[in-house]
C-alpha positions as a Markdown table, in Angstrom:
| # | Residue | x | y | z |
|---|---|---|---|---|
| 1 | Met | 0.0 | 0.0 | 0.0 |
| 2 | Ser | 2.8 | 2.4 | 0.9 |
| 3 | Leu | 4.4 | 1.7 | -2.5 |
| 4 | Ala | 1.1 | 2.5 | -4.3 |
| 5 | Leu | 0.8 | 5.8 | -2.4 |
| 6 | Gly | 4.3 | 6.7 | -3.4 |
| 7 | Leu | 3.5 | 6.0 | -7.1 |
| 8 | Phe | 0.5 | 8.3 | -7.1 |
| 9 | Thr | 1.8 | 11.1 | -4.9 |
| 10 | Ala | 4.5 | 12.4 | -7.2 |
| 11 | Pro | 2.3 | 12.9 | -10.3 |
| 12 | Val | -0.4 | 14.6 | -8.2 |
| 13 | Ala | 2.2 | 17.1 | -6.9 |
| 14 | Val | 3.5 | 17.8 | -10.3 |
| 15 | Leu | 0.0 | 18.4 | -11.7 |
| 16 | Ala | -0.8 | 20.7 | -8.8 |
| 17 | Gln | 2.3 | 22.7 | -9.6 |
| 18 | Glu | 1.5 | 22.9 | -13.3 |
| 19 | Ala | -2.0 | 24.1 | -12.5 |
| 20 | Asn | -0.5 | 26.8 | -10.3 |
| 21 | Val | 1.8 | 27.9 | -13.1 |
| 22 | Glu | -1.1 | 27.9 | -15.5 |
| 23 | Gly | -3.0 | 30.2 | -13.1 |
| 24 | Val | -0.1 | 32.6 | -12.9 |
| 25 | Leu | 0.2 | 32.7 | -16.6 |
| 26 | Ala | -3.6 | 33.3 | -16.9 |
| 27 | Thr | -3.5 | 36.2 | -14.5 |
| 28 | Tyr | -0.5 | 37.7 | -16.4 |
| 29 | Ala | -2.4 | 37.4 | -19.7 |
| 30 | Asp | -5.5 | 38.9 | -18.2 |
| 31 | Ile | -3.6 | 41.9 | -16.9 |
| 32 | Ala | -2.0 | 42.4 | -20.3 |
| 33 | Gln | -5.4 | 42.3 | -22.0 |
| 34 | Ala | -6.8 | 44.8 | -19.5 |
| 35 | Gly | -3.8 | 47.1 | -19.8 |
| 36 | Tyr | -3.8 | 47.2 | -23.6 |
| 37 | Glu | -7.6 | 47.7 | -23.6 |
| 38 | Asp | -7.2 | 50.6 | -21.2 |
| 39 | Ala | -4.4 | 52.1 | -23.3 |
| 40 | Leu | -6.6 | 51.7 | -26.4 |
| 41 | Gly | -9.5 | 53.5 | -24.7 |
| 42 | Lys | -7.3 | 56.4 | -23.8 |
| 43 | Ala | -5.9 | 56.5 | -27.3 |
| 44 | Met | -9.4 | 56.7 | -28.7 |
| 45 | Ala | -10.1 | 59.6 | -26.4 |
| 46 | Leu | -6.9 | 61.2 | -27.7 |
| 47 | Glu | -8.1 | 60.8 | -31.2 |
| 48 | Val | -11.3 | 62.6 | -30.4 |
| 49 | Ala | -9.3 | 65.5 | -28.9 |
| 50 | Val | -7.0 | 65.6 | -32.0 |
| 51 | Asp | -10.1 | 65.7 | -34.3 |
| 52 | Ala | -11.4 | 68.7 | -32.3 |
| 53 | Leu | -8.0 | 70.5 | -32.6 |
| 54 | Ile | -7.9 | 69.9 | -36.3 |
| 55 | Ala | -11.5 | 71.0 | -36.8 |
| 56 | Ser | -11.1 | 74.2 | -34.8 |
| 57 | Pro | -7.5 | 75.1 | -33.9 |
| 58 | Ser | -7.2 | 77.2 | -30.8 |
| 59 | Glu | -5.1 | 77.3 | -27.7 |
| 60 | Glu | -8.0 | 75.7 | -25.9 |
| 61 | Thr | -8.3 | 72.7 | -28.3 |
| 62 | Leu | -4.5 | 72.3 | -28.4 |
| 63 | Ala | -4.4 | 72.3 | -24.6 |
| 64 | Ala | -7.2 | 69.7 | -24.5 |
| 65 | Ala | -5.3 | 67.5 | -27.0 |
| 66 | Arg | -2.2 | 67.7 | -24.8 |
| 67 | Glu | -4.1 | 66.7 | -21.7 |
| 68 | Ala | -5.6 | 63.7 | -23.6 |
| 69 | Trp | -2.1 | 62.7 | -24.6 |
| 70 | Lys | -0.9 | 62.9 | -21.0 |
| 71 | Ala | -3.9 | 60.8 | -19.9 |
| 72 | Ser | -3.1 | 58.2 | -22.6 |
| 73 | Arg | 0.3 | 57.4 | -21.2 |
| 74 | Pro | 0.0 | 55.8 | -17.8 |
| 75 | Ala | -2.0 | 52.7 | -18.9 |
| 76 | Tyr | 0.4 | 52.1 | -21.8 |
| 77 | Gln | 3.5 | 52.6 | -19.7 |
| 78 | Gln | 2.3 | 50.0 | -17.2 |
| 79 | Thr | 2.2 | 47.4 | -20.1 |
| 80 | Glu | 5.9 | 47.9 | -20.8 |
| 81 | Ala | 6.6 | 45.1 | -18.3 |
| 82 | Tyr | 5.4 | 42.8 | -21.2 |
| 83 | Arg | 8.3 | 43.7 | -23.4 |
| 84 | Phe | 11.5 | 41.6 | -23.6 |
| 85 | Gly | 9.9 | 38.4 | -22.4 |
| 86 | Asn | 7.2 | 38.3 | -25.1 |
| 87 | Pro | 8.7 | 38.4 | -28.7 |
| 88 | Leu | 5.4 | 39.5 | -30.2 |
| 89 | Val | 5.2 | 42.5 | -27.9 |
| 90 | Asp | 8.9 | 43.4 | -28.4 |
| 91 | Ala | 8.6 | 43.3 | -32.2 |
| 92 | Trp | 5.5 | 45.5 | -32.1 |
| 93 | Glu | 6.6 | 48.0 | -29.4 |
| 94 | Gly | 8.7 | 50.2 | -31.7 |
| 95 | Arg | 5.6 | 51.2 | -33.7 |
| 96 | Val | 4.0 | 52.9 | -30.6 |
| 97 | Asn | 6.8 | 53.9 | -28.2 |
| 98 | Ala | 10.1 | 54.2 | -30.1 |
| 99 | Trp | 12.4 | 57.0 | -28.9 |
| 100 | Pro | 14.5 | 59.0 | -29.1 |
| 101 | Leu | 13.5 | 60.5 | -32.5 |
| 102 | Asp | 15.1 | 62.9 | -34.9 |
| 103 | Glu | 12.2 | 65.3 | -35.0 |
| 104 | Gly | 13.5 | 67.1 | -38.0 |
| 105 | Leu | 12.3 | 64.2 | -40.1 |
| 106 | Ile | 8.7 | 65.2 | -39.3 |
| 107 | Asp | 8.5 | 69.0 | -39.1 |
| 108 | Tyr | 10.4 | 72.3 | -38.8 |
| 109 | Val | 13.0 | 72.6 | -36.0 |
| 110 | Asp | 15.0 | 75.3 | -34.4 |
| 111 | Ala | 18.3 | 76.3 | -36.0 |
| 112 | Ser | 20.1 | 75.0 | -32.9 |
| 113 | Tyr | 19.0 | 71.5 | -33.9 |
| 114 | Gly | 21.5 | 71.6 | -36.8 |
| 115 | Ala | 21.1 | 71.0 | -40.5 |
| 116 | Glu | 22.6 | 67.6 | -41.0 |
| 117 | Ser | 23.7 | 64.4 | -39.3 |
| 118 | Asp | 26.6 | 62.1 | -40.1 |
| 119 | Thr | 24.4 | 59.1 | -39.4 |
| 120 | Asn | 21.0 | 60.2 | -40.8 |
| 121 | Ser | 20.5 | 61.7 | -44.2 |
| 122 | Leu | 16.8 | 62.4 | -43.3 |
| 123 | Tyr | 17.8 | 64.4 | -40.1 |
| 124 | Thr | 16.0 | 67.5 | -41.4 |
| 125 | Ala | 13.9 | 66.0 | -44.2 |
| 126 | Asn | 10.8 | 67.8 | -42.8 |
| 127 | Val | 8.2 | 65.6 | -44.5 |
| 128 | Ile | 5.4 | 68.0 | -43.5 |
| 129 | Ala | 7.0 | 70.7 | -45.7 |
| 130 | Asn | 8.0 | 68.5 | -48.6 |
| 131 | Thr | 5.9 | 66.2 | -50.8 |
| 132 | Ser | 8.8 | 64.0 | -51.7 |
| 133 | Leu | 12.0 | 62.8 | -50.1 |
| 134 | Met | 15.0 | 60.7 | -51.0 |
| 135 | Val | 15.5 | 57.5 | -49.0 |
| 136 | Asp | 18.7 | 55.5 | -49.9 |
| 137 | Gly | 18.8 | 57.2 | -53.2 |
| 138 | Val | 15.2 | 56.4 | -54.1 |
| 139 | Ser | 12.6 | 59.1 | -54.4 |
| 140 | Val | 9.6 | 58.5 | -52.1 |
| 141 | Asp | 6.2 | 60.2 | -52.8 |
| 142 | Ala | 5.1 | 62.0 | -49.6 |
| 143 | Ser | 2.2 | 63.9 | -51.2 |
| 144 | Asn | -0.4 | 62.0 | -49.2 |
| 145 | Ile | 0.3 | 61.7 | -45.5 |
| 146 | Thr | -1.6 | 58.6 | -44.5 |
| 147 | Pro | -1.2 | 55.9 | -41.8 |
| 148 | Asn | 0.1 | 53.6 | -44.5 |
| 149 | Phe | 2.7 | 56.1 | -45.6 |
| 150 | Leu | 3.9 | 56.7 | -42.0 |
| 151 | Gln | 4.1 | 53.0 | -41.2 |
| 152 | Asn | 5.5 | 51.6 | -44.4 |
| 153 | Asp | 7.6 | 54.4 | -45.9 |
| 154 | Leu | 8.7 | 56.8 | -43.1 |
| 155 | Gln | 9.0 | 54.7 | -39.9 |
| 156 | Glu | 12.7 | 53.8 | -39.6 |
| 157 | Ala | 13.3 | 55.0 | -43.1 |
| 158 | Gly | 16.7 | 54.0 | -44.4 |
| 159 | Gly | 17.0 | 51.5 | -41.7 |
| 160 | Ile | 17.7 | 54.2 | -39.1 |
| 161 | Glu | 16.1 | 53.7 | -35.7 |
| 162 | Ser | 15.9 | 57.4 | -34.9 |
| 163 | Asn | 13.7 | 58.0 | -37.9 |
| 164 | Val | 10.6 | 57.6 | -35.7 |
| 165 | Ala | 7.5 | 58.6 | -37.6 |
| 166 | Thr | 4.8 | 56.9 | -35.6 |
| 167 | Gly | 3.6 | 56.4 | -32.0 |
| 168 | Tyr | 3.3 | 58.4 | -28.9 |
| 169 | His | 6.4 | 60.5 | -29.3 |
| 170 | Ala | 5.7 | 61.6 | -32.9 |
| 171 | Ile | 2.3 | 62.7 | -31.6 |
| 172 | Glu | 3.9 | 64.4 | -28.6 |
| 173 | Phe | 6.2 | 66.4 | -30.9 |
| 174 | Leu | 3.3 | 67.5 | -33.0 |
| 175 | Leu | 1.4 | 68.7 | -30.0 |
| 176 | Trp | 4.2 | 70.4 | -28.1 |
| 177 | Gly | 7.0 | 71.0 | -30.5 |
| 178 | Gln | 10.6 | 71.1 | -29.4 |
| 179 | Asp | 11.6 | 71.8 | -25.8 |
| 180 | Leu | 14.3 | 74.4 | -26.3 |
| 181 | Asn | 14.8 | 75.0 | -22.6 |
| 182 | Gly | 17.7 | 72.6 | -22.1 |
| 183 | Thr | 17.8 | 71.7 | -18.4 |
| 184 | Gly | 15.9 | 74.9 | -17.5 |
| 185 | Pro | 12.2 | 75.1 | -16.8 |
| 186 | Gly | 9.6 | 74.8 | -19.5 |
| 187 | Ala | 8.3 | 72.3 | -22.1 |
| 188 | Gly | 7.6 | 72.7 | -25.8 |
| 189 | Thr | 5.5 | 75.7 | -26.8 |
| 190 | Arg | 4.1 | 74.8 | -30.3 |
| 191 | Pro | 1.3 | 77.4 | -31.1 |
| 192 | Ala | -2.2 | 76.5 | -32.1 |
| 193 | Thr | -1.6 | 78.5 | -35.3 |
| 194 | Asp | 0.6 | 75.7 | -36.5 |
| 195 | Tyr | -2.8 | 74.0 | -37.3 |
| 196 | Ser | -4.5 | 77.1 | -38.8 |
| 197 | Thr | -2.6 | 79.9 | -40.4 |
| 198 | Ala | 1.1 | 78.7 | -40.3 |
| 199 | Pro | 2.8 | 77.3 | -43.4 |
| 200 | Asn | 1.9 | 73.6 | -44.1 |
| 201 | Ala | -0.9 | 73.7 | -41.5 |
| 202 | Asp | -3.0 | 71.3 | -43.5 |
| 203 | Arg | -0.2 | 68.7 | -43.9 |
| 204 | Arg | 0.7 | 69.1 | -40.3 |
| 205 | Ala | -2.9 | 68.3 | -39.4 |
| 206 | Ala | -2.9 | 65.4 | -41.8 |
| 207 | Tyr | 0.2 | 64.0 | -40.1 |
| 208 | Leu | -1.2 | 64.4 | -36.6 |
| 209 | Lys | -4.4 | 62.7 | -37.7 |
| 210 | Ala | -2.6 | 59.8 | -39.4 |
| 211 | Ala | -0.3 | 59.2 | -36.5 |
| 212 | Thr | -3.1 | 59.2 | -34.0 |
| 213 | Ser | -5.3 | 56.9 | -36.1 |
| 214 | Leu | -2.3 | 54.5 | -36.4 |
| 215 | Leu | -1.7 | 54.5 | -32.7 |
| 216 | Val | -5.3 | 53.5 | -32.1 |
| 217 | Ser | -5.1 | 50.7 | -34.7 |
| 218 | Asp | -1.8 | 49.4 | -33.3 |
| 219 | Leu | -3.2 | 49.3 | -29.8 |
| 220 | Gln | -6.3 | 47.5 | -31.1 |
| 221 | Glu | -4.0 | 44.9 | -32.6 |
| 222 | Met | -2.1 | 44.3 | -29.3 |
| 223 | Ala | -5.3 | 44.3 | -27.2 |
| 224 | Gly | -6.6 | 41.6 | -29.5 |
| 225 | Gly | -3.4 | 39.7 | -29.2 |
| 226 | Trp | -4.1 | 39.1 | -25.5 |
| 227 | Gln | -7.8 | 38.0 | -25.9 |
| 228 | Ala | -8.8 | 34.4 | -25.5 |
| 229 | Asp | -7.9 | 33.5 | -29.1 |
| 230 | Gly | -5.1 | 36.1 | -29.4 |
| 231 | Ala | -1.6 | 35.2 | -30.7 |
| 232 | Ala | 0.3 | 36.7 | -27.7 |
| 233 | Arg | -1.8 | 34.7 | -25.2 |
| 234 | Ala | -1.5 | 31.6 | -27.3 |
| 235 | Ala | 2.4 | 31.9 | -27.2 |
| 236 | Leu | 2.5 | 32.3 | -23.5 |
| 237 | Pro | 2.4 | 28.6 | -22.4 |
| 238 | Asn | 5.6 | 27.9 | -24.4 |
| 239 | Leu | 7.3 | 30.9 | -22.9 |
| 240 | Gly | 6.3 | 30.1 | -19.3 |
| 241 | Ile | 7.1 | 32.0 | -16.1 |
| 242 | Ser | 10.5 | 32.9 | -17.7 |
| 243 | Ala | 8.6 | 35.5 | -19.8 |
| 244 | Ile | 7.4 | 37.3 | -16.7 |
| 245 | Leu | 10.8 | 37.5 | -15.0 |
| 246 | Thr | 12.6 | 38.4 | -18.2 |
| 247 | Gly | 10.2 | 41.4 | -18.6 |
| 248 | Met | 10.6 | 42.5 | -15.0 |
| 249 | Gly | 14.3 | 42.3 | -15.0 |
| 250 | Ser | 15.0 | 43.8 | -18.4 |
| 251 | Leu | 12.7 | 46.8 | -17.9 |
| 252 | Ser | 14.0 | 47.4 | -14.4 |
| 253 | Phe | 17.7 | 47.2 | -15.3 |
| 254 | Gly | 18.8 | 47.7 | -18.9 |
| 255 | Glu | 15.9 | 49.7 | -20.2 |
| 256 | Leu | 14.6 | 51.9 | -17.3 |
| 257 | Ala | 17.6 | 52.2 | -14.9 |
| 258 | Gly | 20.1 | 52.2 | -17.7 |
| 259 | Gln | 19.0 | 53.4 | -21.1 |
| 260 | Arg | 16.3 | 55.8 | -19.9 |
| 261 | Met | 17.7 | 57.1 | -16.7 |
| 262 | Lys | 21.4 | 56.6 | -16.1 |
| 263 | Leu | 22.5 | 57.5 | -19.6 |
| 264 | Gly | 20.8 | 60.9 | -19.3 |
| 265 | Leu | 22.1 | 61.4 | -15.8 |
| 266 | Leu | 25.7 | 60.7 | -16.9 |
| 267 | Leu | 25.4 | 63.1 | -19.8 |
| 268 | His | 23.2 | 65.6 | -18.1 |
| 269 | Asp | 21.3 | 65.6 | -21.4 |
| 270 | Pro | 17.6 | 66.5 | -21.6 |
| 271 | Glu | 17.5 | 64.9 | -25.1 |
| 272 | Glu | 17.9 | 61.5 | -23.3 |
| 273 | Glu | 14.6 | 61.9 | -21.4 |
| 274 | His | 11.7 | 59.7 | -22.5 |
| 275 | Asp | 9.0 | 62.3 | -22.9 |
| 276 | Cys | 11.2 | 65.2 | -23.8 |
| 277 | Phe | 8.7 | 67.5 | -25.6 |
| 278 | Ser | 6.0 | 67.5 | -22.9 |
| 279 | Asp | 8.3 | 67.3 | -19.8 |
| 280 | Thr | 6.2 | 64.4 | -18.4 |
| 281 | Thr | 9.0 | 61.9 | -18.2 |
| 282 | Ala | 8.9 | 61.3 | -14.5 |
| 283 | Thr | 5.3 | 60.1 | -14.7 |
| 284 | Ser | 6.1 | 57.7 | -17.4 |
| 285 | Tyr | 9.0 | 56.2 | -15.4 |
| 286 | Leu | 6.8 | 55.9 | -12.4 |
| 287 | Asn | 4.2 | 53.9 | -14.4 |
| 288 | Asp | 7.0 | 51.7 | -15.7 |
| 289 | Gly | 7.9 | 50.8 | -12.1 |
| 290 | Ile | 4.2 | 50.2 | -11.2 |
| 291 | Gly | 3.9 | 47.9 | -14.2 |
| 292 | Val | 6.8 | 45.8 | -13.0 |
| 293 | Arg | 5.2 | 45.5 | -9.6 |
| 294 | Asn | 1.8 | 44.7 | -11.1 |
| 295 | Val | 3.0 | 41.6 | -12.9 |
| 296 | Tyr | 4.9 | 40.3 | -9.9 |
| 297 | Leu | 1.9 | 40.7 | -7.6 |
| 298 | Gly | -0.7 | 39.6 | -10.2 |
| 299 | Asn | -2.7 | 42.7 | -9.6 |
| 300 | Tyr | -3.7 | 45.6 | -11.9 |
| 301 | Val | -5.9 | 48.6 | -11.2 |
| 302 | Arg | -7.8 | 49.5 | -14.4 |
| 303 | Thr | -8.5 | 53.1 | -15.4 |
| 304 | Asp | -12.1 | 52.7 | -14.3 |
| 305 | Gly | -10.9 | 51.7 | -10.8 |
| 306 | Ser | -11.8 | 48.0 | -11.1 |
| 307 | Gln | -9.1 | 45.4 | -10.5 |
| 308 | Val | -7.7 | 42.4 | -12.3 |
| 309 | Asp | -6.0 | 40.0 | -9.9 |
| 310 | Gly | -5.2 | 36.3 | -9.4 |
| 311 | Ala | -2.4 | 33.8 | -9.0 |
| 312 | Ser | 1.0 | 35.5 | -9.2 |
| 313 | Val | 4.8 | 35.0 | -9.4 |
| 314 | Ser | 4.7 | 36.2 | -5.8 |
| 315 | Asp | 2.7 | 33.2 | -4.9 |
| 316 | Leu | 5.2 | 30.9 | -6.5 |
| 317 | Val | 8.2 | 32.5 | -4.7 |
| 318 | Ala | 6.4 | 32.6 | -1.4 |
| 319 | Ala | 5.6 | 28.9 | -1.5 |
| 320 | Lys | 9.3 | 28.1 | -1.7 |
| 321 | Asp | 10.9 | 31.1 | 0.2 |
| 322 | Pro | 8.5 | 33.4 | 2.0 |
| 323 | Ala | 11.4 | 35.6 | 3.1 |
| 324 | Leu | 12.5 | 36.2 | -0.4 |
| 325 | Asp | 9.0 | 37.0 | -1.5 |
| 326 | Ala | 8.7 | 39.6 | 1.3 |
| 327 | Glu | 12.1 | 41.0 | 0.2 |
| 328 | Ile | 11.1 | 41.3 | -3.4 |
| 329 | Arg | 7.8 | 43.0 | -2.5 |
| 330 | Ala | 9.7 | 45.5 | -0.4 |
| 331 | Leu | 12.2 | 46.2 | -3.2 |
| 332 | Leu | 9.4 | 46.8 | -5.7 |
| 333 | Asp | 7.7 | 49.2 | -3.2 |
| 334 | Asp | 10.9 | 51.0 | -2.7 |
| 335 | Ser | 11.6 | 51.6 | -6.4 |
| 336 | Val | 8.0 | 52.8 | -6.9 |
| 337 | Asn | 8.4 | 55.1 | -3.9 |
| 338 | Lys | 11.7 | 56.5 | -5.3 |
| 339 | Leu | 10.2 | 57.0 | -8.7 |
| 340 | Gln | 7.3 | 58.8 | -7.0 |
| 341 | Val | 9.8 | 61.2 | -5.5 |
| 342 | Leu | 10.7 | 62.3 | -9.1 |
| 343 | Val | 7.1 | 62.9 | -9.9 |
| 344 | Asp | 6.6 | 64.9 | -6.7 |
| 345 | Arg | 9.6 | 67.0 | -7.6 |
| 346 | Ala | 8.2 | 67.6 | -11.1 |
| 347 | Ala | 4.8 | 68.6 | -9.6 |
| 348 | Gly | 6.7 | 71.1 | -7.4 |
| 349 | Gly | 8.1 | 72.8 | -10.5 |
| 350 | Glu | 11.3 | 70.8 | -11.2 |
| 351 | Ala | 10.7 | 68.7 | -14.3 |
| 352 | Tyr | 12.8 | 65.6 | -14.9 |
| 353 | Asp | 15.1 | 67.3 | -17.4 |
| 354 | Gln | 16.0 | 69.8 | -14.7 |
| 355 | Gln | 16.5 | 67.0 | -12.2 |
| 356 | Ile | 19.3 | 65.5 | -14.3 |
| 357 | Gly | 20.8 | 68.9 | -15.1 |
| 358 | Glu | 24.5 | 69.4 | -14.4 |
| 359 | Gly | 25.1 | 71.0 | -11.0 |
| 360 | Asn | 21.7 | 70.0 | -9.6 |
| 361 | Glu | 23.0 | 67.9 | -6.8 |
| 362 | Ala | 19.7 | 67.3 | -5.1 |
| 363 | Gly | 17.9 | 66.4 | -8.3 |
| 364 | Asn | 20.8 | 64.2 | -9.5 |
| 365 | Ala | 20.7 | 62.4 | -6.1 |
| 366 | Ala | 17.0 | 61.7 | -6.4 |
| 367 | Val | 17.3 | 60.3 | -9.8 |
| 368 | Gln | 20.3 | 58.1 | -8.8 |
| 369 | Ala | 18.3 | 56.9 | -5.8 |
| 370 | Ala | 15.6 | 55.6 | -8.1 |
| 371 | Ile | 18.2 | 54.0 | -10.4 |
| 372 | Asp | 19.8 | 52.3 | -7.4 |
| 373 | Ala | 16.4 | 51.0 | -6.3 |
| 374 | Leu | 15.7 | 49.6 | -9.7 |
| 375 | Met | 19.1 | 47.9 | -9.8 |
| 376 | Ala | 18.4 | 46.4 | -6.3 |
| 377 | Gln | 15.0 | 45.0 | -7.4 |
| 378 | Thr | 16.7 | 43.4 | -10.4 |
| 379 | Arg | 19.0 | 41.5 | -8.0 |
| 380 | Gly | 15.8 | 40.3 | -6.3 |
| 381 | Val | 14.4 | 39.2 | -9.7 |
| 382 | Glu | 17.6 | 37.2 | -10.4 |
| 383 | Arg | 17.2 | 35.5 | -7.0 |
| 384 | Ala | 13.6 | 34.5 | -7.9 |
| 385 | Val | 14.8 | 33.1 | -11.2 |
| 386 | Ser | 17.3 | 31.0 | -9.4 |
| 387 | Leu | 14.8 | 29.9 | -6.8 |
| 388 | Leu | 12.2 | 28.9 | -9.4 |
| 389 | Asp | 14.9 | 27.2 | -11.5 |
| 390 | Leu | 13.9 | 29.0 | -14.6 |
| 391 | Ala | 15.6 | 28.6 | -18.0 |
| 392 | Asn | 15.9 | 31.1 | -20.8 |
| 393 | Val | 15.8 | 34.3 | -18.7 |
| 394 | Ser | 18.2 | 36.9 | -20.2 |
| 395 | Ile | 18.1 | 40.3 | -18.6 |
| 396 | Glu | 18.9 | 43.3 | -20.7 |
| 397 | Asp | 22.1 | 45.1 | -19.8 |
| 398 | Ser | 23.2 | 48.7 | -20.4 |
| 399 | Asp | 26.6 | 50.2 | -20.8 |
| 400 | Ser | 25.5 | 53.2 | -18.7 |
| 401 | Leu | 25.3 | 50.8 | -15.8 |
| 402 | Ser | 27.9 | 48.1 | -16.5 |
| 403 | Asn | 30.5 | 50.0 | -18.5 |
| 404 | Pro | 29.9 | 53.8 | -18.1 |
| 405 | Asp | 33.2 | 54.7 | -19.6 |
| 406 | Ala | 31.9 | 53.5 | -22.9 |
| 407 | Val | 29.2 | 56.2 | -22.9 |
| 408 | Phe | 31.9 | 58.9 | -23.3 |
| 409 | Gln | 33.9 | 57.2 | -26.0 |
């Protein structure tokens, strides 16, 4: 009898563990679906505001469109924890959130921007002012600015990543214009007349409309990808829990702490901030941090206040090492709190580009504290990977963290 019990005990335990993992993956997918649906809803509201601006350009309709853009960002930023671990998301992400961009590709720029670049022949192509452009020696018809044109002809034209023609940041530039204040106070100040009496107003409006419509359709695609029959959800069982930890670690370390924060701090360069035209960078970084915490805890607060929650990676870690789970939770809370400090400083009148300015010791220290907290939580993620014996977890690195001297070479 004891032998028979032994024969059946092991398979039951394995099945129970598999069911637990399935529950964690189901929650993870449900949060993704909810997050992208929320981002889609806010992008649709942005499109309504953009239509109102185009129909009746004024400082009031421009301000309303800017507020709609700001409102569209938090839900999307919280989905960035799904990058890196999910190939479908990573391949798609550049269409909606690529940065930094050479804005001279899109529209007029200040003389201080310069007239040419050694690496980008389209640096000041200004497609809004020109009905044709040369890409790799081939003439491209730009007479009709449509979503198809932006996506297939202009985005990363010539194979150059900084030729960003679509997504949130192209729209941001068209709503704010360049921020010419360096590390001083103030964001972009594009006038509403750019959409009424200024040269090329009609083409500028056509570009803004096309970019906003494309953002909506791109988010519709990704929201659909996480539905019950969606491709992203269907791919998840083969990726497993590794996808969650890869996304957490890579966004925390190489992307947010490194590429987005430490690089700009090392260079004291406002051009390296994520939302550089609107000066809303600190809020985007905070929502990245919240998104990482969401997927670990298996909990997401939707834009309507309802919640999606369920089995989580936290449950898996706590079942094996409650102390480590408590430590990771504390590390996640600490990074969110440190990122909140940056938002609070911005609300008090010191935008993120000012915080990273050379000579701003207090601002620099606050940014560095957030970077340190993100690096510390990555160490916690790595310990969870080891505890759960996960394969195929590769966390993105950044020279700005691991080899800072290379940044200045």
